C-alpha positions in Angstrom: -23.2 0.9 9.3 -26.6 0.1 10.3 -28.1 3.3 8.9 -29.8 3.4 5.3 -26.4 6.1 4.1 -23.6 4.9 4.8 -21.8 8.4 6.0 -19.4 8.4 3.0 -22.8 7.5 1.3 -24.6 10.2 2.5 -22.2 13.2 1.8 -21.8 11.5 -1.9 -25.6 12.2 -2.0 -25.7 15.4 -1.0 -23.3 17.1 -3.7 -24.5 15.3 -5.9 -28.4 13.3 -5.7 -28.7 9.7 -7.2 -31.4 11.7 -9.5 -28.3 13.8 -11.1 -28.5 12.2 -15.2 -24.4 11.8 -14.4 -25.1 10.3 -10.4 -23.6 7.2 -10.7 -20.7 7.6 -12.9 -19.7 10.7 -10.4 -20.5 8.2 -8.3 -18.8 4.5 -8.9 -15.8 7.0 -9.8 -14.8 8.8 -6.6 -15.7 5.7 -3.9 -13.4 3.5 -6.9 -10.6 6.2 -6.7 -10.7 6.4 -2.6 -11.1 2.4 -2.7 -7.7 2.2 -4.3 -6.2 5.0 -2.6 -6.9 3.0 0.9 -5.9 -0.1 -0.7 -2.8 1.1 -1.8 -2.6 3.0 2.0 -3.0 -0.1 3.7 -0.1 -1.8 0.9 2.2 1.2 2.6 1.4 0.5 6.2 1.7 -3.0 5.9 4.8 -2.7 4.2 5.9 -0.9 6.8 4.9 -3.3 9.8 7.0 -5.7 8.7 9.8 -3.4 8.4 9.5 -2.2 11.9 8.9 -5.7 12.9 13.0 -6.7 11.2 14.0 -3.5 12.8 12.5 -4.7 16.4 13.7 -8.6 16.5 17.3 -6.9 15.1 17.8 -3.6 17.9 15.9 -5.9 20.7 18.6 -9.5 19.8 21.2 -7.4 19.5 25.0 -7.5 21.5 27.5 -5.4 21.0 29.7 -7.6 18.2 33.1 -6.4 16.6 34.1 -7.9 13.0 36.9 -8.4 12.2 38.2 -6.3 9.2 41.5 -6.8 7.8 41.6 -4.0 5.1 41.2 -2.0 8.0 43.8 -3.1 10.2 41.7 -3.3 13.6 37.6 -4.3 15.0 34.6 -1.7 14.3 31.9 -1.9 16.2 28.8 -2.5 14.4 26.7 0.3 14.0 22.9 0.4 13.4 23.0 3.5 11.0 18.9 3.6 10.9 18.6 4.7 14.4 21.5 5.9 14.9 23.2 4.5 18.5 25.9 1.4 18.1 24.1 -1.4 19.1 24.6 -2.7 22.5 26.9 0.3 23.7 26.7 1.6 27.3 24.4 4.2 26.0 22.6 2.3 24.5 19.0 1.6 26.2 15.1 1.1 25.9 13.9 3.7 24.4 14.9 3.2 21.0 12.8 -0.4 22.0 10.1 1.4 23.3 9.9 4.1 20.2 10.1 1.1 17.7 7.1 -0.3 19.6 5.0 2.6 19.3 5.2 2.9 16.2 4.5 -0.8 14.9 1.6 0.3 17.2 0.5 3.3 15.7 0.7 1.1 11.9 -1.3 -1.4 13.0 -4.0 0.7 14.0 -3.6 2.9 11.0 -4.5 0.1 8.9 -7.4 -1.9 11.2 -8.9 2.5 10.7 -7.9 2.1 7.2 -9.6 -1.5 6.7 -12.9 -0.1 8.7 -12.8 3.0 5.7 -12.6 0.9 3.3 -15.5 -1.1 4.1 -17.4 2.0 4.5 -16.0 2.9 1.3 -17.5 -0.1 -0.4 -20.5 0.0 0.9 -21.4 3.5 0.4 -20.5 2.4 -3.2 -23.4 -0.7 -3.0 -26.1 1.8 -1.5 -25.2 4.5 -4.1 -25.4 2.7 -7.8 -26.6 -1.0 -6.2 -23.9 -3.1 -7.5 -21.5 -4.7 -5.3 -17.2 -3.1 -6.0 -15.2 -5.1 -8.0 -11.7 -3.4 -8.5 -10.6 -2.6 -12.1 -9.3 -5.4 -14.4 -5.9 -4.3 -15.1 -4.6 -5.0 -18.7 -1.2 -7.1 -18.0 1.6 -5.6 -19.2 3.1 -6.1 -22.3 6.5 -7.7 -21.6 8.0 -8.3 -25.1 10.8 -6.4 -26.6 9.9 -4.1 -29.0 11.4 -5.9 -32.0 8.5 -8.6 -30.7 6.0 -6.0 -30.7 6.4 -4.7 -34.2 6.9 -8.1 -35.8 2.9 -8.7 -33.9 2.2 -5.7 -35.7 3.4 -6.9 -39.5 2.1 -10.2 -38.5 -1.8 -8.8 -37.3 -1.4 -6.3 -40.9 -0.8 -9.3 -43.1 -3.3 -11.0 -41.6 -5.9 -8.0 -42.2 -4.3 -7.5 -45.7 -4.8 -10.9 -47.3 -8.2 -11.2 -45.6 -9.8 -8.1 -47.5 
């Protein structure tokens, strides 16, 4: 957006003016959470798109297949449980493939819109705070066992006792 304040920044600024003493903290916190949520939605949409691509490939390239199950003493047609159709059966039609294609296009559109929104949030962050948005750095997860953590704490305690 080329306006002095983009719509997101203008909306926040109308409710929490930048001259308010705690505005910087509030703007940062609200936009940070919004960015995190949009990034999460993008990740989920990308996972869904990947699954839809795999589903499309599986459904569009499928034929009637029969797997011999000796324990059943017969033949069983392969089923598409997710879509409820027997692959390659006479009643199997193109509608299923079109539904998957439409879902793919919807997800791709969602991703594009969310990425544009993400850019707007980051621009609003800069406009309201003067800083470039940087993701919150989370502490790395502690993968030690409880016994290892306890030993590390005991070692630290002993080290502090010696220094005192």
